[in-house]
Legacy VTK file of the C-alpha trace (Angstrom):
# vtk DataFile Version 3.0
C-alpha trace
ASCII
DATASET POLYDATA
POINTS 289 float
216.550 265.050 62.364
213.301 263.071 62.522
209.954 264.694 61.750
208.802 264.987 65.365
211.948 266.813 66.442
211.760 269.013 63.377
208.213 270.046 64.284
209.337 270.754 67.850
212.297 272.835 66.690
210.037 274.787 64.333
207.606 275.463 67.181
210.424 276.814 69.336
212.072 278.867 66.583
211.300 282.530 65.967
209.950 284.000 62.760
208.058 281.064 61.307
204.528 281.529 62.691
201.659 279.049 62.883
200.778 279.382 59.193
204.377 278.736 58.186
204.529 275.713 60.475
201.343 274.376 58.911
202.723 274.783 55.390
205.867 272.865 56.328
203.780 270.081 57.896
201.743 269.835 54.684
204.983 269.663 52.705
206.232 266.825 54.915
203.022 264.900 54.250
203.534 265.306 50.514
207.258 264.416 50.711
207.573 261.592 53.302
211.327 261.156 52.837
212.134 264.811 52.195
212.963 265.644 55.805
216.475 264.202 55.415
217.480 266.881 52.912
215.329 269.764 54.136
217.387 272.899 54.843
216.322 276.030 56.751
216.394 277.960 53.475
213.967 275.442 51.989
211.636 275.755 54.969
211.614 279.551 54.689
210.603 279.209 51.049
207.902 276.616 51.792
206.517 278.911 54.507
206.472 281.898 52.096
208.571 284.064 54.412
209.746 287.448 53.192
213.456 288.267 53.192
213.487 289.933 56.616
211.439 287.234 58.323
213.398 284.470 56.587
216.648 285.906 57.960
215.171 286.055 61.460
213.984 282.454 61.147
217.335 281.210 59.805
219.296 282.864 62.617
216.949 281.406 65.221
216.633 277.918 63.722
220.393 277.404 63.388
221.398 278.938 66.730
222.941 277.129 69.688
220.463 278.965 71.889
217.588 277.203 70.133
219.364 273.857 70.471
219.557 274.465 74.222
215.846 275.345 74.364
214.980 272.206 72.387
217.080 270.085 74.752
215.257 271.558 77.749
211.849 270.776 76.272
212.934 267.261 75.327
213.863 266.524 78.934
211.457 268.688 80.966
208.274 269.080 78.915
205.437 266.748 78.016
204.461 267.210 74.390
202.993 265.490 71.373
202.803 266.333 67.696
200.258 266.214 64.930
202.054 263.067 63.730
201.312 261.151 66.952
198.404 258.859 67.808
197.674 260.977 70.888
196.670 263.907 68.666
192.851 264.334 68.681
191.316 263.523 65.307
188.795 266.379 65.428
191.548 268.905 66.141
193.672 267.587 63.290
190.766 268.243 60.913
190.220 271.817 62.134
191.489 275.173 60.901
195.270 275.525 61.333
195.776 272.710 63.852
198.910 273.224 65.964
201.846 271.016 64.994
203.013 270.656 68.597
201.064 270.754 71.854
202.641 270.907 75.305
200.624 269.520 78.192
200.406 268.959 81.926
197.988 266.541 83.530
195.906 263.626 82.324
196.215 263.315 78.549
193.627 260.518 78.554
190.938 263.177 79.053
191.184 263.968 75.340
189.364 260.697 74.692
187.473 260.230 77.954
184.167 261.893 77.105
182.255 264.373 74.974
184.156 267.640 74.637
182.036 270.737 75.270
183.692 274.100 74.714
182.446 276.882 76.989
183.378 280.519 76.353
182.061 283.888 77.410
182.632 287.224 79.084
185.594 287.970 81.347
183.241 289.876 83.679
179.970 287.929 83.481
176.818 289.207 85.117
174.959 287.415 87.889
172.542 286.191 85.217
175.355 284.419 83.354
176.615 282.796 86.546
173.130 281.531 87.423
172.659 280.259 83.865
175.912 278.290 84.023
175.039 276.818 87.421
171.720 275.621 85.998
172.911 274.456 82.588
176.304 272.802 83.086
176.204 270.349 86.044
173.786 268.009 84.230
175.915 267.538 81.101
179.075 267.363 83.246
177.602 264.478 85.228
176.795 262.770 81.920
180.483 262.682 80.963
180.687 265.938 79.055
184.213 267.308 79.524
184.414 271.099 79.705
186.979 272.748 77.411
187.782 276.402 78.059
190.585 278.949 78.150
191.459 279.395 81.848
190.696 283.106 81.588
188.762 285.158 84.120
184.999 285.024 84.226
183.088 282.389 82.272
186.230 280.328 81.560
187.270 279.961 85.193
183.700 279.385 86.363
183.156 276.624 83.803
186.345 274.845 84.907
185.336 275.103 88.571
181.801 273.880 87.889
183.223 270.805 86.164
185.484 270.041 89.121
182.787 270.664 91.741
180.287 268.497 89.838
182.718 265.577 89.893
183.481 265.821 86.187
186.554 266.724 84.185
187.848 269.769 82.371
190.555 270.786 79.904
192.184 274.223 79.932
193.884 275.720 76.886
196.142 278.649 77.683
197.902 281.379 75.718
201.210 281.276 77.622
203.873 278.715 78.373
202.784 276.077 80.870
205.120 277.460 83.539
203.247 280.779 83.534
199.732 281.790 84.553
197.623 284.495 82.968
195.711 285.941 84.659
197.566 285.512 87.938
194.271 285.154 89.826
193.820 281.720 88.263
197.158 280.356 89.472
195.667 277.934 92.023
193.068 276.736 89.525
195.696 276.155 86.832
197.962 274.324 89.286
195.084 272.070 90.343
194.129 271.343 86.742
197.752 270.659 85.793
197.857 267.982 88.494
194.356 266.493 88.270
192.799 267.540 84.958
194.541 268.640 81.734
196.141 271.897 80.610
197.306 272.367 77.012
199.378 275.039 75.292
201.109 275.438 71.961
203.565 277.873 73.559
206.910 276.839 75.059
208.169 277.486 78.565
208.544 281.183 79.290
206.286 282.503 76.519
204.190 285.323 77.964
200.641 286.021 76.883
200.701 288.285 73.836
197.404 289.551 72.371
197.563 287.323 69.282
198.197 284.256 71.449
194.650 284.357 72.751
193.131 284.489 69.271
195.337 281.529 68.345
194.279 279.781 71.563
190.626 280.249 70.590
191.081 278.233 67.402
192.261 275.267 69.502
189.203 275.490 71.758
186.993 275.570 68.658
188.880 272.744 66.964
189.061 270.430 69.962
185.434 270.828 71.050
182.601 268.885 69.466
180.128 271.622 70.450
180.762 275.179 71.673
178.503 277.003 74.145
178.706 280.805 74.321
177.380 281.977 77.673
177.671 285.751 77.455
179.511 287.861 74.901
179.726 291.386 73.588
179.757 292.122 69.893
183.216 291.621 68.341
184.465 289.708 71.389
186.945 286.852 71.606
184.072 284.511 72.401
182.472 285.324 69.047
185.794 284.629 67.338
185.744 281.184 68.943
182.119 280.646 67.887
182.856 281.654 64.297
185.862 279.324 64.208
183.638 276.535 65.522
181.144 277.203 62.724
184.013 277.156 60.221
184.993 273.744 61.628
181.401 272.462 61.234
180.880 272.292 64.992
177.568 272.883 66.731
177.298 276.327 68.313
174.949 277.002 71.222
174.223 280.302 72.942
172.548 281.446 76.140
169.976 284.116 75.194
169.890 287.364 77.114
168.094 290.698 77.359
168.051 292.731 74.176
169.276 295.811 76.083
172.283 294.054 77.652
175.555 294.678 75.760
177.006 291.474 77.251
174.220 289.469 75.624
174.400 291.152 72.214
176.851 288.592 70.856
174.800 285.596 72.014
171.560 287.061 70.682
173.170 287.728 67.308
174.494 284.153 67.184
170.977 282.859 67.823
169.613 285.154 65.120
172.229 283.710 62.748
171.219 280.114 63.518
172.920 279.092 66.765
170.738 276.980 69.047
169.400 278.825 72.107
170.036 276.920 75.330
167.366 277.113 78.007
167.884 273.805 79.818
170.641 271.200 80.338
169.026 268.762 77.897
169.457 271.280 75.095
173.218 270.762 75.461
173.033 266.983 75.832
170.865 266.685 72.692
173.673 268.075 70.541
175.835 265.027 71.269
173.211 262.370 70.494
LINES 1 290
289 0 1 2 3 4 5 6 7 8 9 10 11 12 13 14 15 16 17 18 19 20 21 22 23 24 25 26 27 28 29 30 31 32 33 34 35 36 37 38 39 40 41 42 43 44 45 46 47 48 49 50 51 52 53 54 55 56 57 58 59 60 61 62 63 64 65 66 67 68 69 70 71 72 73 74 75 76 77 78 79 80 81 82 83 84 85 86 87 88 89 90 91 92 93 94 95 96 97 98 99 100 101 102 103 104 105 106 107 108 109 110 111 112 113 114 115 116 117 118 119 120 121 122 123 124 125 126 127 128 129 130 131 132 133 134 135 136 137 138 139 140 141 142 143 144 145 146 147 148 149 150 151 152 153 154 155 156 157 158 159 160 161 162 163 164 165 166 167 168 169 170 171 172 173 174 175 176 177 178 179 180 181 182 183 184 185 186 187 188 189 190 191 192 193 194 195 196 197 198 199 200 201 202 203 204 205 206 207 208 209 210 211 212 213 214 215 216 217 218 219 220 221 222 223 224 225 226 227 228 229 230 231 232 233 234 235 236 237 238 239 240 241 242 243 244 245 246 247 248 249 250 251 252 253 254 255 256 257 258 259 260 261 262 263 264 265 266 267 268 269 270 271 272 273 274 275 276 277 278 279 280 281 282 283 284 285 286 287 288
């Protein structure tokens, strides 16, 4: 089995987890020819799996069912690995980069402009919507590609603003590419899959579990050169993305809000901690100069 197929099979297997996958990838880098003799038992040890999880992984990795799933993805899915030239350099250097990414759409968008992550509340206020309509079209028209999570609220609005402004956008989702969560964004996801770019580290049929969206956030933070937080509560997923961006040495911007608005508490705290407040489109553009 070559390294690319091994990484794909690991991604589709149960019980290994993203940290285990990363440890095995690091082992492969340190042992370039070791893949020929690498057994499932060895991989479980490299990934530091406990006895119960190792048994679950072994049963999955060696099953005919997994071989059938791998065959389906080899013939029906578009995917690339961390070993391929298509893999974005900035993502490879980030925290826990995914070994395998499935995609639909125009992969060239990964290198077609400046990648601006936009995250925020699922139920943004009118203020947040007005702020986005004032702040984003300018950078979009200057070849800033919007990266977001295809969720409700700020995510969906940022994708739509990019499309309406004649720019481009990349969606990163927490389900398999043949599913849509939330269902309200089905038409948007279908359009982006055909005309823009949608990425996922989850195989066909994987539903959106709570931890998927935290894992998805690390990809947004790792892929983006700069992350803009539009509106966020304290302890929200948007703040997780912002903190991951800081950990990856990315620029973090925030839209300031009223001090009595719970949906602005996260942004105001980010600004207090050193994030750049954004009051005009040029404040975003300046971060990429």
